[in-house]
ZADOVEX-331800 format. One line per 5 residues: number of its first residue (from 0); their letters; for each residue x, y, z of C-alpha. Coordinates in steps of 0.001 Angstrom, whole numbers. Each point is the difference from the previous one (the first is absolute). Layout:
// residues N
NUM = A = X,Y,Z  ... .
END
This chain:
// residues 330
0 = MKTVF = 19985,18700,-4476  2144,-3573,1234  -764,-3141,326  633,-1871,3262  566,-3480,245 .
5 = IKYQT = -15,-2489,3170  1294,-3550,739  -2597,-2133,1475  -858,-3264,1176  -2583,-1484,-2292 .
10 = LDGTK = -2524,-2607,1171  2543,-2788,-1325  2184,850,2424  2581,1794,-2793  1354,3660,-102 .
15 = RRLLK = -819,1547,-2649  531,3717,-1361  -3145,1879,-399  -1827,3609,-581  -623,1322,2521 .
20 = QVGDG = -1641,3852,-1547  365,1796,-2568  869,3765,1487  -1856,387,4008  -2048,-2541,-1150 .
25 = RVIRL = -3333,1230,-181  -476,-1053,-3949  2087,-3284,-189  657,-1868,3119  508,-3799,1592 .
30 = FNKTP = -3067,-1155,2367  2303,-1228,2369  -2084,-130,2923  -463,-3094,1369  3717,-1818,1338 .
35 = YPKRD = 1181,-3084,-611  -2270,-2455,1782  1577,-1776,3020  -3325,-320,1968  -3125,-1863,-755 .
40 = SDVIC = -2035,3411,655  2309,1671,-2590  -1799,956,-3309  2174,-820,-3087  -282,2282,-2709 .
45 = PHFHE = 2761,-720,-3058  552,3578,-719  -1164,2181,-2801  431,3122,-1833  -2570,2685,-61 .
50 = LAVTY = -836,2900,-2782  -1440,2180,2810  -1707,2677,-2720  -3182,-84,1287  -1671,-91,3699 .
55 = GCPYN = -3937,-545,796  -2872,-2061,-1107  -3702,927,-702  -1086,-3711,1275  -220,982,4250 .
60 = CAYCY = 117,-4191,659  -403,-322,3948  2950,-1139,356  2263,1188,-2232  4095,844,1770 .
65 = LKGTF = -64,3238,-2042  -2451,1276,2601  2937,-566,2447  2683,1131,-2597  -1806,3355,-1115 .
70 = RFFQQ = -2098,442,3488  1273,4300,-714  -1959,-713,-3390  -2755,-1811,803  -3613,1983,107 .
75 = ANGRI = -2578,-128,2036  -1880,-2903,-1250  3500,-1904,-316  92,69,-3978  4219,853,-867 .
80 = PVRVK = 166,2691,-3048  2421,-1098,-2652  2763,2086,-332  2841,891,-2264  3906,206,39 .
85 = RKHQV = 1750,3346,-1214  554,-818,-3822  3576,929,167  982,-2434,3028  -1427,-2606,-1925 .
90 = ERAIR = 1036,518,-3012  3502,540,1574  296,-3299,1919  -1657,-2004,-3445  2348,1148,-2051 .
95 = TFVQA = 2851,-877,2598  -1243,-3414,572  -197,-484,-3514  4030,947,-870  1262,-1824,2552 .
100 = SAMGQ = -2099,-2959,-1608  1513,656,-3252  3566,330,2136  -444,-3968,1105  -229,1172,3852 .
105 = IPPTV = -3773,-1284,42  -1216,-2880,-923  -3454,-646,-1369  -2400,1159,2753  -3630,559,638 .
110 = LNIGE = -1084,2963,1117  -3269,-166,2642  -2392,3272,-791  -2339,-970,1979  1387,-637,3718 .
115 = LADSL = -1348,3556,744  -2846,413,-2371  -1975,-1928,-2602  1437,-513,-2905  -2769,1126,-2767 .
120 = ASETN = -1583,2577,2251  1221,3065,-2613  -611,-1793,-2919  -2919,2197,-419  1638,3029,1192 .
125 = MVYGK = 2782,1897,-1720  3798,-973,2077  2473,2810,-1545  -2075,377,-2380  -1050,-3600,-1451 .
130 = PLSRF = -1549,-3218,1920  2421,-1395,2444  537,-3141,-1682  1079,1932,-3505  2506,2513,1862 .
135 = LMDYF = 1859,-2911,1338  -88,-2257,-2639  1718,3025,-1805  3005,-895,1885  -184,-3693,397 .
140 = TGTKH = -1386,-1276,-2940  3259,-2036,-1418  1795,-377,3169  1030,-3021,1457  -2189,1370,3059 .
145 = KILFL = -3801,-929,923  -2586,2405,1683  -2102,-1882,1872  -3784,1391,207  -1482,-763,2858 .
150 = SKGTN = -4298,709,351  -3105,-843,943  -926,2585,-3062  -1329,-1347,-3223  874,3036,-2529 .
155 = VKNFL = 2673,-1884,-2474  -1353,1997,-2917  3917,1231,-191  1688,-3409,274  -2447,-1676,-2747 .
160 = ENEWQ = 1152,3372,-2436  3490,-745,245  2706,-2773,79  2043,199,3153  -516,-3827,667 .
165 = KNAVL = 3598,-47,560  719,2442,2560  -4006,-52,1451  -1162,-2212,2742  -3377,-31,1158 .
170 = SWSLN = -1262,-956,3627  -3171,210,1241  -668,-171,4315  -3426,-2751,167  -1934,-1128,2753 .
175 = AYPVA = -2944,-1949,635  -3286,1194,-1138  -1677,430,3870  3471,1773,950  576,2018,-3067 .
180 = ERWEK = -4057,1043,315  25,871,4144  3928,1756,-270  659,972,-3210  -3513,1778,-1046 .
185 = LAPHP = 1396,2933,-2262  2851,-2446,-2083  -1507,-1814,-2670  -1681,-3292,269  2764,-2931,166 .
190 = KDRIE = -1754,-1392,-3334  583,3493,-1834  3311,-716,643  358,-3102,-789  -1174,1476,-3125 .
195 = AARKV = 2105,2523,-906  3051,-2506,860  -1367,-2264,-2555  265,2864,-2424  3573,727,32 .
200 = SEAGY = 646,-3650,542  -1441,-771,-3159  2127,2796,-1110  3020,-1532,864  835,1505,2932 .
205 = EVRIR = 1304,-1488,3483  -2382,-225,2339  453,-801,3935  -2572,-10,2511  -77,878,3738 .
210 = IDPMV = -2834,-1815,2073  518,1777,2462  -919,995,3580  -1920,-3192,69  -1923,393,3351 .
215 = AIREC = -1648,-3519,1229  -3624,1063,-97  -2605,-2311,-45  404,-3142,-2656  2898,1627,-850 .
220 = ERHYQ = 1707,-3096,-1785  -2956,-437,-2337  232,4417,-531  3511,-326,-706  -358,-2631,-2501 .
225 = ILTED = -3330,1421,-2182  2560,2854,-475  2810,-1973,-1181  -1901,-2296,-2301  -1922,3172,-1240 .
230 = LLNAL = 4066,1030,-483  1618,-2318,-1620  -3123,-574,-2082  928,3715,-1699  3539,-404,126 .
235 = TPSRI = 2861,-2250,1508  2168,2731,1039  3650,-196,467  -252,270,3921  -2110,-42,3021 .
240 = TLGSL = 1109,1804,2979  -2268,-962,3088  322,2062,3324  -2219,537,3162  -1617,2743,2102 .
245 = RGLVS = 2625,1897,1374  -317,3139,2021  2725,2253,907  -586,2247,3315  -192,3016,-2566 .
250 = TMARA = -2692,-1794,-1973  -1974,-1084,2623  -279,3857,1474  -940,1438,-2875  -2297,-2126,-1426 .
255 = VDKSW = -3651,1356,-229  -1340,-3548,-334  1808,-2112,2723  -2445,-2756,-186  2969,-2693,-1720 .
260 = IRYLS = 1627,889,2745  -1723,-2904,2340  2011,-2341,-2828  3596,682,1642  980,-1624,2993 .
265 = QESSW = 4131,-1146,-438  3089,2901,63  2338,-469,-2680  3133,2543,-1226  -2723,1739,-2421 .
270 = GRKPP = -2767,238,2364  -2906,-1999,1460  -1623,-3213,-1836  -2445,-2774,-501  1355,-2558,2035 .
275 = AETRF = 2712,-2420,-1970  -2209,-2465,-158  -2811,2326,-1561  2342,706,-2193  1826,-3176,-1713 .
280 = RLYAN = -3411,-1383,139  -1084,2878,-3065  3077,-532,-1598  -45,-4041,-264  -3447,646,-1104 .
285 = IMDYL = 855,2200,-3323  3528,-2489,109  -1993,-3517,-87  -2924,1653,-2664  3045,796,-2151 .
290 = QEKGY = 1487,-3362,190  -3638,-1544,-746  -661,2392,-2649  3300,-1170,-1648  1567,3767,96 .
295 = EDIEV = 3110,-793,1725  1805,1816,-2892  -1020,3035,1746  2836,1515,2197  -1422,577,3293 .
300 = GVCKD = 1354,2330,2775  -1136,1478,3821  0,3747,1056  1583,845,2744  -984,-3202,2380 .
305 = TLEIW = 2250,-1252,2423  2473,-2375,-72  -1843,-2711,2207  -2086,413,-2925  2350,-219,-3288 .
310 = RRLKQ = 992,-3555,2535  -3258,-1530,-238  -308,992,-3541  3143,-1685,-670  -747,-2639,1672 .
315 = NYGLD = -3670,-597,-1649  1154,1491,-3583  3098,355,-564  180,3406,195  3017,1811,873 .
320 = YRKVK = 327,3657,991  4132,-499,-503  -1707,-205,-4229  -3086,2310,355  -1288,1085,-3103 .
325 = CNCLM = -2974,2303,1146  -1800,3028,-1931  3071,2981,296  2612,-2223,-1011  1803,-596,-3548 .
END
């Protein structure tokens, strides 16, 4: 297998040689679907590397973008069954990546296995003869790279039984309780996700949090502050990445429960969004709370929002998209 590199203009304005993909890119690839931002409506994403081993999710959240991505696999009830890629294909890609790293071709990298799947969904099923975390960490333990496990799940048993702290980062998607109860009905309650995060944090793992997709329900500021308070009472994550509701055309078309779409009205280069003022208010609410409670050391990023929003965040909170440290980066 070959490793393919490209020269890419990064958000800080410099050009760097980055790994584009391993082999045909089906397993390891650079997520680079958002171009360099120029217009206010352009969505900003610093780009990250995917390790696409599994795809699908058992939780069937109403607004999940996987409904559009995997529309051909979607069941009548909206669920996307979890599937795994062929073992030999995955192993070849991982071995090529690790070998290229040993030769100094690839710097320390975070590989996100949660872009197309819930990362903990395969912890009870045997994937390639063992739980997914054990399969992956057999290859990456002792390397300079990290695997990012992004999930709404709570099964962290394998992490607690192993010493993977240097090569595994765990990240949870959380939402205000009324939002999760309305549109994430099959997923564990956010309180249970926070408890799982607390356990691995106390075991020495780095924990990151996504509060995403935020929805401007009635009394949303209070509900998101309650969520944030409960989170910070349990643990201090290294990063919090904020994101608002977004609807790609394919996602909205394939959603079974479309009630969330009424919150979307503004177009962007990454689908329809709530009004800019609403999004900024949601983010500012969390930023103000973190500052008020003395959590300035937590790194905060914003996921797939526009240049317009980032300019306002920089003006009001000093957040600079050119220096962003968000969920999927090292």
